[in-house]
C-alpha positions as CSV (number, residue, x, y, z in Angstrom):
1,X,-77.1,-17.2,120.9
2,X,-75.7,-15.0,118.1
3,X,-77.8,-15.1,114.9
4,X,-76.1,-14.1,111.7
5,X,-77.8,-11.2,110.0
6,X,-76.6,-11.6,106.5
7,X,-77.7,-8.3,105.1
8,X,-76.3,-6.3,108.0
9,X,-73.0,-8.2,107.8
10,X,-72.7,-7.7,104.1
11,X,-73.3,-4.0,104.3
12,X,-70.7,-3.8,107.1
13,X,-68.2,-5.7,105.0
14,X,-68.9,-3.4,102.0
15,X,-68.3,-0.3,104.1
16,X,-65.1,-1.8,105.6
17,X,-63.8,-2.7,102.2
18,X,-64.4,0.8,100.9
19,X,-62.6,2.3,104.0
20,X,-59.8,-0.2,103.5
21,X,-59.4,0.8,99.9
22,X,-59.2,4.5,100.8
23,X,-56.7,3.7,103.6
24,X,-54.7,1.6,101.1
25,X,-54.5,4.7,98.9
26,X,-53.0,6.9,101.6
27,X,-50.8,4.1,102.8
28,X,-49.4,3.7,99.3
29,X,-48.8,7.4,99.1
30,X,-46.6,7.3,102.3
31,X,-44.7,4.2,101.0
32,X,-44.2,5.9,97.6
33,X,-42.9,9.0,99.3
34,X,-40.6,7.0,101.5
35,X,-39.2,5.2,98.4
36,X,-38.7,8.4,96.4
37,X,-38.5,11.2,99.0
38,X,-39.0,14.8,98.0
39,X,-40.5,14.1,94.5
40,X,-44.1,14.8,95.5
41,X,-46.7,13.6,97.8
42,X,-49.0,11.2,95.9
43,X,-51.6,11.5,98.7
44,X,-52.3,15.0,97.6
45,X,-51.1,15.0,94.0
46,X,-53.3,12.0,93.1
47,X,-56.2,12.7,95.4
48,X,-58.5,13.0,92.4
49,X,-58.0,9.3,91.8
50,X,-60.0,8.4,94.8
51,X,-63.1,9.8,93.0
52,X,-62.4,7.1,90.3
53,X,-61.1,4.3,92.5
54,X,-63.8,4.1,95.1
55,X,-66.8,3.7,92.7
56,X,-64.9,1.4,90.4
57,X,-63.8,-0.8,93.4
58,X,-67.4,-0.8,94.7
59,X,-68.7,-2.1,91.3
60,X,-65.9,-4.7,91.1
61,X,-66.6,-5.9,94.7
62,X,-70.2,-6.5,93.7
63,X,-69.4,-8.0,90.3
64,X,-67.0,-10.5,91.8
65,X,-69.6,-11.6,94.3
66,X,-67.4,-10.8,97.3
67,X,-70.4,-10.6,99.6
68,X,-71.8,-14.0,99.2
69,X,-72.2,-15.8,102.6
70,X,-68.8,-16.9,104.0
71,X,-70.4,-19.5,106.2
72,X,-69.6,-22.3,103.8
73,X,-67.0,-20.5,101.6
74,X,-63.4,-21.7,101.7
75,X,-60.7,-19.4,102.7
76,X,-59.0,-19.7,99.4
77,X,-62.2,-18.9,97.5
78,X,-62.8,-15.8,99.7
79,X,-59.2,-14.6,99.2
80,X,-59.3,-15.1,95.5
81,X,-62.5,-13.0,95.1
82,X,-61.0,-10.0,96.8
83,X,-57.6,-10.5,95.1
84,X,-59.3,-10.6,91.7
85,X,-61.1,-7.4,92.6
86,X,-57.8,-5.5,93.3
87,X,-56.1,-6.9,90.2
88,X,-59.0,-6.1,87.9
89,X,-59.0,-2.6,89.4
90,X,-55.3,-2.2,88.8
91,X,-55.7,-3.4,85.2
92,X,-58.5,-0.8,84.8
93,X,-56.2,2.0,86.2
94,X,-53.2,1.0,84.0
95,X,-55.4,0.8,80.9
96,X,-56.9,4.2,81.7
97,X,-53.4,5.6,82.0
98,X,-52.5,4.2,78.5
99,X,-55.8,5.2,76.8
100,X,-56.1,8.7,78.2
101,X,-52.3,9.3,78.1
102,X,-52.0,10.3,81.8
103,X,-48.2,10.2,81.6
104,X,-47.6,12.1,84.8
105,X,-49.2,9.4,86.9
106,X,-46.6,7.2,88.7
107,X,-46.9,3.5,87.7
108,X,-44.9,2.7,90.9
109,X,-47.6,4.3,93.0
110,X,-50.4,2.3,91.3
111,X,-48.4,-0.9,91.8
112,X,-47.9,-0.2,95.5
113,X,-51.5,0.8,95.9
114,X,-52.7,-2.5,94.4
115,X,-50.2,-4.5,96.5
116,X,-51.3,-2.7,99.8
117,X,-55.0,-3.0,98.9
118,X,-54.8,-6.7,98.1
119,X,-52.9,-7.3,101.4
120,X,-55.5,-5.4,103.4
121,X,-58.4,-7.3,101.8
122,X,-56.6,-10.6,102.5
123,X,-55.9,-9.8,106.1
124,X,-59.6,-8.7,106.6
125,X,-60.9,-12.0,105.1
126,X,-58.6,-14.1,107.1
127,X,-59.7,-12.4,110.3
128,X,-63.3,-12.8,109.4
129,X,-63.0,-16.5,108.6
130,X,-60.9,-17.1,111.8
131,X,-63.5,-15.3,114.0
132,X,-66.6,-17.0,112.6
133,X,-65.0,-20.4,112.5
134,X,-64.0,-20.1,116.1
135,X,-67.4,-19.1,117.5
136,X,-69.2,-21.7,115.4
137,X,-67.0,-24.5,116.6
138,X,-67.9,-23.3,120.1
139,X,-71.7,-23.7,119.3
140,X,-72.5,-20.0,118.6
141,X,-73.8,-18.4,115.4
142,X,-75.4,-21.6,114.2
143,X,-78.5,-22.4,112.1
144,X,-80.9,-25.3,112.7
145,X,-81.3,-27.3,109.5
146,X,-84.1,-29.7,108.6
147,X,-83.4,-32.3,105.8
148,X,-86.2,-33.4,103.5
149,X,-85.4,-36.9,102.5
150,X,-83.9,-40.0,104.1
151,X,-82.2,-41.8,101.3
152,X,-78.5,-42.1,100.4
153,X,-78.3,-38.5,99.1
154,X,-79.7,-37.2,102.3
155,X,-77.2,-39.2,104.3
156,X,-74.3,-37.9,102.2
157,X,-75.6,-34.4,102.7
158,X,-75.7,-35.0,106.5
159,X,-72.2,-36.4,106.5
160,X,-70.9,-33.3,104.6
161,X,-72.4,-30.9,107.1
162,X,-71.2,-33.0,110.1
163,X,-67.6,-32.9,108.8
164,X,-67.6,-29.1,108.8
165,X,-68.5,-27.8,112.3
166,X,-67.0,-24.4,111.4
167,X,-70.1,-23.9,109.1
168,X,-72.3,-23.6,112.1
169,X,-75.1,-25.8,110.7
170,X,-76.9,-28.2,113.1
171,X,-79.1,-30.9,111.7
172,X,-82.3,-31.0,113.7
173,X,-83.7,-34.1,111.9
174,X,-85.2,-35.6,108.8
175,X,-88.6,-35.7,107.1
176,X,-89.9,-38.6,105.0
177,X,-93.1,-39.1,103.0
178,X,-93.8,-42.4,104.7
179,X,-95.6,-41.9,108.1
180,X,-94.4,-45.4,109.2
181,X,-90.8,-44.1,109.4
182,X,-91.6,-41.4,111.9
183,X,-89.3,-41.7,115.0
184,X,-86.7,-43.9,113.3
185,X,-83.0,-42.8,113.7
186,X,-80.6,-41.9,110.8
187,X,-77.0,-41.0,111.7
188,X,-78.2,-40.3,115.3
189,X,-80.9,-37.9,114.2
190,X,-84.7,-38.7,114.2
191,X,-87.2,-38.7,111.4
192,X,-89.4,-36.0,112.8
193,X,-92.5,-36.5,110.6
194,X,-94.0,-36.3,107.1
195,X,-94.3,-33.5,104.6
196,X,-97.9,-32.8,105.8
197,X,-96.5,-32.2,109.3
198,X,-93.7,-29.8,108.3
199,X,-95.4,-26.6,109.5
200,X,-95.6,-27.8,113.1
201,X,-92.0,-29.2,112.9
202,X,-90.6,-25.9,111.7
203,X,-92.1,-24.1,114.7
204,X,-91.4,-26.8,117.4
205,X,-87.7,-27.2,116.4
206,X,-87.0,-23.6,115.7
207,X,-85.8,-24.4,112.1
208,X,-83.8,-21.7,110.3
209,X,-83.3,-23.5,107.0
210,X,-84.9,-26.4,105.1
211,X,-82.9,-28.4,102.5
212,X,-84.7,-30.7,100.0
213,X,-82.4,-33.7,99.3
214,X,-85.2,-36.1,98.4
215,X,-85.3,-38.3,95.2
216,X,-86.3,-36.7,91.9
217,X,-89.7,-38.3,92.0
218,X,-90.5,-36.2,95.1
219,X,-90.2,-33.0,93.2
220,X,-94.0,-32.8,92.6
221,X,-94.3,-32.6,96.4
222,X,-92.1,-29.5,96.7
223,X,-95.0,-27.1,96.9
224,X,-96.1,-28.8,100.2
225,X,-92.7,-27.7,101.6
226,X,-92.3,-24.2,100.0
227,X,-95.7,-22.8,101.1
228,X,-95.4,-23.5,104.9
229,X,-91.7,-22.3,104.8
230,X,-92.7,-19.1,103.0
231,X,-95.6,-18.6,105.4
232,X,-93.4,-18.8,108.5
233,X,-90.4,-17.1,106.9
234,X,-88.0,-20.1,106.8
235,X,-85.4,-20.4,104.0
236,X,-85.7,-23.4,101.8
237,X,-83.0,-24.8,99.4
238,X,-83.2,-27.6,96.9
239,X,-80.1,-29.8,96.2
240,X,-79.6,-29.9,92.5
241,X,-77.3,-32.8,92.1
242,X,-79.9,-34.6,90.0
243,X,-77.3,-35.5,87.4
244,X,-74.1,-36.0,89.4
245,X,-72.0,-37.2,86.4
246,X,-72.5,-34.2,84.2
247,X,-69.6,-32.0,83.2
248,X,-71.8,-28.9,83.4
249,X,-71.7,-26.3,86.1
250,X,-75.1,-25.7,87.7
251,X,-76.2,-22.1,88.4
252,X,-79.4,-20.2,88.6
253,X,-80.7,-17.7,86.1
254,X,-83.8,-15.7,85.3
255,X,-85.6,-15.1,82.0
256,X,-88.2,-12.4,82.5
257,X,-90.2,-13.7,85.4
258,X,-89.1,-17.3,84.9
259,X,-86.5,-18.7,87.4
260,X,-84.2,-21.1,85.5
261,X,-81.8,-23.9,86.7
262,X,-79.0,-23.7,84.1
263,X,-76.5,-26.5,83.3
264,X,-73.5,-24.7,81.8
265,X,-71.1,-26.9,80.0
266,X,-67.3,-26.3,80.2
267,X,-65.4,-24.1,79.9
268,X,-66.3,-22.2,83.0
269,X,-65.1,-18.8,82.0
270,X,-67.2,-16.8,84.4
271,X,-66.0,-13.2,84.7
272,X,-62.8,-14.2,83.0
273,X,-64.4,-14.2,79.6
274,X,-63.8,-10.4,79.5
275,X,-60.2,-10.8,80.6
276,X,-59.6,-13.5,78.0
277,X,-61.1,-11.2,75.3
278,X,-59.0,-8.2,76.5
279,X,-55.8,-10.3,76.3
280,X,-56.8,-11.5,72.9
281,X,-57.2,-8.0,71.6
282,X,-54.1,-6.5,73.3
283,X,-51.8,-9.4,72.3
284,X,-53.1,-9.5,68.7
285,X,-52.7,-5.8,68.3
286,X,-49.1,-6.0,69.5
287,X,-48.3,-8.9,67.3
288,X,-49.7,-7.2,64.2
289,X,-47.9,-4.0,65.0
290,X,-44.5,-5.5,65.5
291,X,-44.9,-8.2,62.8
292,X,-45.7,-5.6,60.1
293,X,-42.2,-5.9,58.5
294,X,-42.7,-9.7,58.4
295,X,-46.0,-9.2,56.7
296,X,-44.3,-7.1,54.0
297,X,-41.5,-9.7,53.5
298,X,-44.0,-12.6,53.4
299,X,-46.3,-10.8,50.9
300,X,-43.4,-10.0,48.6
301,X,-42.2,-13.7,48.8
302,X,-45.6,-15.0,47.9
303,X,-46.0,-12.6,45.0
304,X,-42.5,-13.3,43.6
305,X,-42.7,-17.1,43.8
306,X,-46.2,-17.8,42.5
307,X,-49.1,-16.0,40.8
308,X,-52.2,-15.3,42.8
309,X,-53.3,-13.3,45.9
310,X,-51.3,-12.9,49.0
311,X,-54.0,-14.1,51.3
312,X,-55.9,-17.4,51.3
313,X,-59.5,-17.0,52.5
314,X,-61.4,-20.1,53.6
315,X,-64.8,-20.7,55.2
316,X,-64.3,-22.2,58.7
317,X,-66.7,-23.0,61.6
318,X,-66.4,-21.0,64.8
319,X,-68.3,-20.7,68.0
320,X,-71.4,-23.0,67.9
321,X,-70.7,-23.8,64.2
322,X,-71.0,-20.2,63.0
323,X,-69.2,-19.8,59.7
324,X,-66.6,-17.1,59.2
325,X,-63.8,-16.4,56.8
326,X,-60.4,-17.4,58.0
327,X,-57.3,-15.6,56.8
328,X,-53.9,-17.2,56.1
329,X,-50.9,-16.4,53.9
330,X,-51.3,-18.4,50.7
331,X,-49.0,-21.4,50.7
332,X,-50.5,-23.3,47.8
333,X,-50.9,-22.7,44.1
334,X,-53.7,-20.4,43.1
335,X,-57.0,-22.4,42.9
336,X,-55.7,-25.3,45.1
337,X,-59.2,-26.0,46.6
338,X,-60.6,-26.8,43.1
339,X,-58.1,-29.7,42.7
340,X,-58.4,-31.1,46.2
341,X,-60.7,-33.9,45.2
342,X,-58.0,-35.3,42.9
343,X,-55.6,-35.9,45.8
344,X,-58.0,-37.0,48.5
345,X,-56.6,-40.5,48.2
346,X,-53.3,-39.2,49.7
347,X,-55.0,-38.1,53.0
348,X,-52.8,-39.2,55.9
349,X,-55.2,-38.3,58.7
350,X,-58.0,-40.5,60.2
351,X,-61.4,-39.1,60.7
352,X,-63.0,-36.1,58.9
353,X,-59.7,-34.2,58.5
354,X,-57.6,-33.8,55.3
355,X,-53.8,-33.5,55.8
356,X,-51.0,-34.5,53.3
357,X,-47.4,-33.9,54.4
358,X,-46.1,-33.7,50.8
359,X,-49.1,-32.0,49.4
360,X,-48.2,-31.3,45.7
361,X,-50.2,-28.1,45.8
362,X,-47.8,-26.4,48.2
363,X,-45.4,-24.0,46.7
364,X,-41.7,-24.0,47.8
365,X,-42.0,-20.7,49.6
366,X,-45.3,-21.9,51.1
367,X,-43.5,-24.9,52.5
368,X,-41.1,-22.6,54.3
369,X,-44.0,-20.5,55.7
370,X,-45.8,-23.7,56.9
371,X,-42.6,-25.1,58.4
372,X,-42.4,-22.2,60.9
373,X,-46.2,-21.5,61.0
374,X,-45.7,-18.1,59.5
375,X,-48.8,-18.6,57.3
376,X,-50.9,-18.5,60.4
377,X,-50.1,-14.9,61.4
378,X,-53.0,-13.2,59.5
379,X,-55.3,-15.1,61.9
380,X,-54.5,-12.4,64.5
381,X,-56.8,-10.3,62.4
382,X,-59.5,-12.9,62.9
383,X,-58.9,-12.6,66.6
384,X,-59.3,-8.8,66.6
385,X,-62.5,-9.2,64.7
386,X,-63.8,-11.6,67.4
387,X,-64.1,-14.7,65.2
388,X,-61.3,-16.4,67.0
389,X,-59.2,-16.5,70.2
390,X,-55.5,-16.9,70.6
391,X,-55.9,-20.2,72.3
392,X,-58.7,-22.6,71.4
393,X,-59.4,-25.6,69.2
394,X,-58.5,-25.1,65.6
395,X,-61.4,-24.0,63.4
396,X,-62.6,-26.9,61.2
397,X,-64.0,-26.7,57.6
398,X,-67.8,-26.9,57.3
399,X,-67.8,-30.2,55.4
400,X,-65.6,-31.7,58.1
401,X,-68.1,-30.7,60.8
402,X,-70.9,-32.4,58.9
403,X,-69.0,-35.7,59.6
404,X,-68.6,-35.1,63.3
405,X,-70.4,-37.2,65.9
406,X,-72.2,-35.5,68.8
407,X,-69.3,-35.6,71.2
408,X,-66.9,-34.2,68.6
409,X,-69.2,-31.2,68.0
410,X,-68.3,-30.1,71.6
411,X,-65.1,-28.7,70.0
412,X,-67.4,-25.9,68.7
413,X,-68.6,-24.9,72.2
414,X,-65.8,-22.3,72.5
415,X,-64.2,-19.9,70.1
416,X,-61.6,-21.5,67.9
417,X,-58.0,-20.5,68.4
418,X,-54.7,-20.0,66.6
419,X,-53.0,-22.6,68.9
420,X,-54.2,-25.3,71.4
421,X,-53.0,-28.4,73.2
422,X,-52.6,-30.5,70.1
423,X,-50.2,-28.1,68.6
424,X,-47.8,-28.4,71.5
425,X,-48.3,-32.1,71.9
426,X,-47.2,-33.5,68.5
427,X,-49.0,-31.2,66.1
428,X,-49.5,-33.2,62.8
429,X,-48.0,-36.4,64.3
430,X,-51.2,-37.2,66.2
431,X,-54.4,-38.7,64.9
432,X,-57.8,-37.1,64.7
433,X,-59.2,-38.9,67.8
434,X,-56.3,-37.8,69.9
435,X,-56.6,-34.3,68.5
436,X,-60.3,-34.2,69.6
437,X,-59.4,-35.7,73.0
438,X,-56.8,-32.9,73.6
439,X,-59.3,-30.2,72.5
440,X,-61.9,-31.5,74.9
441,X,-59.3,-31.7,77.7
442,X,-58.5,-28.0,77.1
443,X,-62.2,-27.1,77.2
444,X,-62.9,-29.1,80.4
445,X,-59.8,-27.8,82.2
446,X,-59.7,-24.3,80.9
447,X,-58.0,-21.6,83.0
448,X,-56.0,-18.4,82.3
449,X,-52.8,-20.2,83.4
450,X,-53.5,-23.0,80.9
451,X,-53.8,-20.5,78.1
452,X,-50.5,-18.9,79.2
453,X,-48.7,-22.3,79.3
454,X,-50.0,-23.2,75.8
455,X,-48.8,-19.8,74.4
456,X,-45.4,-20.3,75.9
457,X,-45.1,-23.8,74.6
458,X,-46.2,-22.8,71.1
459,X,-43.3,-20.4,70.6
460,X,-40.6,-23.1,70.7
461,X,-42.8,-25.4,68.7
462,X,-42.8,-22.8,65.9
463,X,-39.1,-22.2,66.1
464,X,-38.4,-25.9,65.8
465,X,-40.1,-25.8,62.4
466,X,-42.4,-28.8,63.0
467,X,-45.3,-27.4,60.9
468,X,-46.6,-29.4,57.9
């Protein structure tokens, strides 16, 4: 009977991944030489890169949690973790080339290396999954599991395990608080005893893992389970689906010596928060650089058509309601905010939002800027400063936020953005309730691909001139 030694397996996987990374480097050098023969041999010319690649890859492999147990991990999840490592490493190398101006380094070689490394990692993970799934289905490399609880949650947990024989988990039986239930059968397995009898049950049935799936009112009894498990050296886990209808993602954290069970509301950025921020900075810097002539033209147009400053600065609410100063090209007469109260009766939007299509304060040149959303371009400066993101809910005015109900305030749980779903789904033609609904849909379903889709859809929306 093969018993999985997690620490040994993880160390072996780590060593194998480092060896595969080095092998991918030399394989890429041979492919690069075959594609461009006689130029140079990257395997020798770029050998110094291995001193950078290997430690960076080692850190990324750990950061992306590649070595979590693959017993219950899906193949796609496992493949994504190693693919993400190779892609992040490639992004690091390409960024280093740009920042440190290593112009003699072949971009083609880096691309081939990342492709070979990703393929090697993928093949390794597929072979590992195939091997362990095969032997577990044949009854090897299994773990005996004891379930604490006999209610509906415990039965659903049992059914989940039974439907995945490749996990190699065998249910030895159940435990209940009621002594009168001892010996009864649930799903073909026996109730082995009570919480007070757990120590003897652990020894008699050679239990490897205990899972608490009892009701919440049993939590005060957990110490009766933890102490004997710790004494004998048996792993114990607690099912944390106490609030199954919550949108939050559950994970564990520590604060000093305090272990914490955290409910993290959407969006679930994870490690992608750094990628999102890097894209925000890089994209905004490029836009501001290439749009410099447009800035000059716009500034001149504003100055020539109406007295007052080029930029309009306004207090807006950002992440968690923090107030920041938003920048826009001025499209209204100077001092427009001071006469807002006199035209509030013209508001065309429901809810705590003020929008007037034919706002008398807008200048003729300002109307042109708004039509094609050119007035929004200075907000890329706000993105560089970190107050905003390229994609996210539009930042509201503080007095609008004061009128929000609790559910609407969830719009402030992420950084505000220059564009979001509502701007590509009708913009000013939709009401405030639909606006909020689309913002919350973005937050709940966030992904890098969703951000990309919104950016791509925003461009034609701007060119059509549908702005207010």
